[in-house]
N, C-alpha and C positions, 0 to 999 in steps of 0.2 A: 515731750517731743523727740529724747535720746531715744526711747522705744521706736518711736516713727522712723527716725531717722536709720536705726540698725533693721528694721523692718522693710523699709525700701532697696536695704542690699539685698536682701533676700528675695523680694518682689519678682525681680527677672528669673527667678527660677521657679515661680508658682503660677506665673499668666505668661503660657506660649513664650516665654523668655523673653519679653520686652524688656527694653535697657531706658536709661533717661537722657539727656541732650549728650552724652559722652557720644554718641553715635550719629552726626545731626543729619548725614546723607548719605546715599547709597542708591543701589538699581533694585526695585523690585520686578521679579518676573512671573508672569500667570499662564502656566504652562497648560494646555486644555488638548485632551485625548478623547474625546466622546464615544461612549460606548454603543455600537452599532452592530446590530446583525448583518447579514452578507448580502438579505432580501430588500434591506432599508432603500428607499425612493428618497427621502428626503431629510437632511439635518439641518436643525437651525439653531445657533447659537447668539447667547448676548451676555457681553461681560460689562462692567461697571467701567468706566472711563474717568480716571481721576483728572481733575483741574487744580490751578492755580488758584490759592488764595492767601489772606495775611499771614496764615500760620504754614503753607508748605509752597515752595515752588516745584513743578512739573516740568520736566523738559525730556528730550530724546526719546520720545514714544515711539514704537516701534513694533510693526504688528508682520509676523511672518506665517507660514501656514503652508497647507495645498488646498484649502478652502475656495471654492466658486467666486462668490462676490463677498464685498464687506463693506462697511461705511461706518461712520460715526453718526451717531442720531440723539435727538434731544426730545423728550416726552413733554411737552410744552402744560400736562396738568402737573405732573409730579415733579418736574423739573430735572429728572433723572436722564443723564448723559453717557451714553453707551455704547463698544463697539458692538454691531451686528454682523455676523459672518453665516453662509448659507453655503452647503453640498449639495448639490444635484445627484442623485445615485453616488452615495460616498464612496470613496474610494474604502480600501479594508482598513485602514487605520488613519483617521481623520484626525487632524491634529492643527493646531494655531497656538502663537506665542505671542502674549503683550509685555511688553517690557518697559520700562519707564523711569526715569532718575528722579529721585525727590531730594531737596535739599529742605529742612524744616527749621522753624522757629518756633522758641520756646512757647509754649500754647499757656503758659500760667499768665493769669489776666489779673489786672488791679481795676477794680469796678469803681467806677465814679459816683458821683453825688447823685441819687434818683432826684430829679429836677422835677418831677410830675409832668413834663413834655408830655405832648399828644404820641400816639406811634406813626411813624410816615406809613404812606400809604401802600410803599412795595410791601411792606409786612403785614399787610390787612389778610391776606390769605392762611397765615400762619395762625390766625385766628379760628379759622374754618372748623365745624363740624364736618365728617367725613365717615361713610361708611365703615374706614380703616381706623379714624378717631373721633370716637363717638364723644364728642364733647358736649353734645347738646341732649345726651341723658339724664334722666332722673337720677341716676347713680352717679355719674360724675359728676353733677352739679351739687350733688349732697355732700360727697369727697371734700369738691372745692370749698364750700362753706366750712367744712370742719377744719381743713389744712389753712384756711387763711384766716379763721377768725382771729379778732383785735389785732389784726395786720393791715397798714395801708401801705398804698405806692407798690409799684411795680414790684422791687425788689424785697420788699419784706414779704409779699405775698408770695413770691418765686421760692424764696428762702423757704417759706411754710410749706408749700409743696412740695419741696426737696427733702425736708424732714419728715413729711408724711409717709412719704415712699419709702427713705431709709428705715422707717421705724415700722411700718406695716408691709413689708414684703421679705423674702429672702432667696437666697440663692438656691436651686435645685438643683444639683449635679448630675440627677439622671435625665434633666431636658434634654433632646436632641439638639446637637449647634447652638446657636444663640435662641430658639425659641421661637413662639409663632407669631410676638407681637401683635397679641390679641389682649385688650388690655381688662375687658369685663371677665374675659375665660380665665385670665391670670389671678383677678381678685377673687373670684367665687370658686368656680370648679377646682382652681390650682391653687386656693385659700392663700395667695399672695406669692406663691411659689413660681420660678421662672429663673431664665437666664438674660444675659443684657438686653435683648433686643424686647424683650418681654417688660422689664423694668424701666426701662426706658421709655416704651409706649406710654407705660403707666402715668409716668411724670408729663410727657407732652401731652397726653387726653386730658389730665387732670390740671394742668398749667393753663391750656385754652378754654377750659371749664371755668376758669377762675378771672377769663380776662386777661390772659397773658400769651402774647405771641410764642409759641414753641415749635420745635421740630427735632426730629431723630437726625442724627448722623451717623451713617455706617464707614467703616474702613478696617484699618489693621491696626495690631500692636506690633511693629519691628521686631526683629532679633536683634540678637547680640551682633556686634561689631564683624564677625565671622559669618563666611557662605554659611546657609543654613534653609532647610524648611521651616517656613511661617504658615503653613495650611492652616493649622487650627488656631492661628494668631488674629480670626475675624473678629470684631468687636464692634459693639455700638455704644452711642452715648446722646446726650440731648443737648440741645443750646435753648435760652430764651431769649428773647431781646429786651434790653433796658435802653429807653432812649439816652442818646448822648454817647453811652458807652458803645453800644450795637449787641452783636449777639455775645452772649455769656455762655462756657462750657460748663456743664454739669453731668459726672458721673455716679450716681446713687448706685445702679447696679454693683460698681466696682468697691464701692463700700461695703456691699453686703458680700462680696466676694472676699475681700481680703477679712471681714469679721468669718467666714467661714474656715479659710486659710489659717487664721491664728486662732480661730475657738474663741472669738471675743464676743463677750454681751454688748448690748446697745450704750451700758454705760460706760464700757471701756472703750466705745469706737471713735472718740470725738476726734483725736487727730487724723484719722481717715475719712471721717465726715467732711473737716475742714480743706484736707489734701485736696478731695475733689469737688470740692466747689470750686466755682471758676478759675478752673481750667489747671493743667499739671504741667510738669516738665517730664513727661514719658513720651518716648517718642512713636508716635502715630502715623497713619496715613488715612487721610481722610480718601473715600472713595465716593459717596454719595451724601447730599443732604436734601433730607426731607422724605424724596424717593418712595412714597407710599401710593399704591394703586395705580402702578406703572402700566401703560398699554406698549408692549412693543412695537416696532416698523417689523412687517413681517410675518407677526404671528398671528396663525391661523389654528382655531378661530380665537377672536380677541379676548382674552383673558385675563381681565387686570391682576396685577400680582401684589401682595399685600404688601412689601416691601423687598427691596433690591440690594442687595449686598454681596449674595453667592453668585457665582456664573450660572446663569439659567441655559437651559439646552432641551428642543423636542425632537425626536426622532418620528418621522411621518405622526406628527400632532402629539404625541405621547412624551408628558416632561418626563425628563431624568430627573434622581432624588437631588435637589440640591445640597441636601445635610448627610449625603455619603461621598466624600471626595472621591473612595476609592474606586468606585462602583461607576461612578459619574461618566470618565475621571478626570480628576484637575488634580494641580498641585501650585503652590505658591512659595518662591523663596526669594532671599533677600542678600544681596553683597555691599557690605559697608564700603564706603569708598577708604582707600588708604592714606593714611597721615594725620 
């Protein structure tokens, strides 16, 4: 544990300058200036719109820009909540800024006893197999059986899935952005390699295949208490549902990230494996939960988005590259509260 305490001090230098609970509140600003040609007739933009929950309080949201129309929408199928803005015959430099204040609680969790109680009706959808979460595929069912062999109850099985993902994947720094979140591709074509969206999607898919409600969570790790650019801080983790306790946070992708950063073998990564199981005290912002197969208001043609974390935009129906913030272009910044 002494090693882990030392490593945590270094952690802020390794992953987009996140910090621990030392900076529990501040203002996040997402500034978007989509790249358009002078002859463009229409620009449409969609940005994740964060909500308050038990781990964060969102307030003082403001939207400014030179857009023609804007509104806040919710996609009922994916549960994504987002800001949609549009420009008709865009001005030379379209711009939009979404700013909000966040106060965060410690995300570390104490897991209660696995009572064996049934799952509530409202989490049933997080057991479903979808085109983006292929939990009913023979491959995922087979892996789920291996990961949970000898395990009983939701908690033991979820830990089995978590450990399987840590043991059988790796962080691939060559992957663009946070990855494509295609679990079969990650495990086969990529031989288990990927980044956070990839590895979290593997956990969620295998968990559902094992009969455990699970979902992806998309957000940011915030910067140090000073003003700073955190555009590179986008991150994805996962949650599974344990009756009585509720949603439990896990981050197998960050275990593999720390193993890469510190050149660790699996046998030496036990502290990290425990640190990222059942929440942590790192400063995070949740932007979306689940948000798979999102269908946007105003989109044409309607094209479900695999996962929604980055700003999305289309110029005359052609999407801009979400993985290239400079060309898109967008940036995210954070300013910690004083005191």
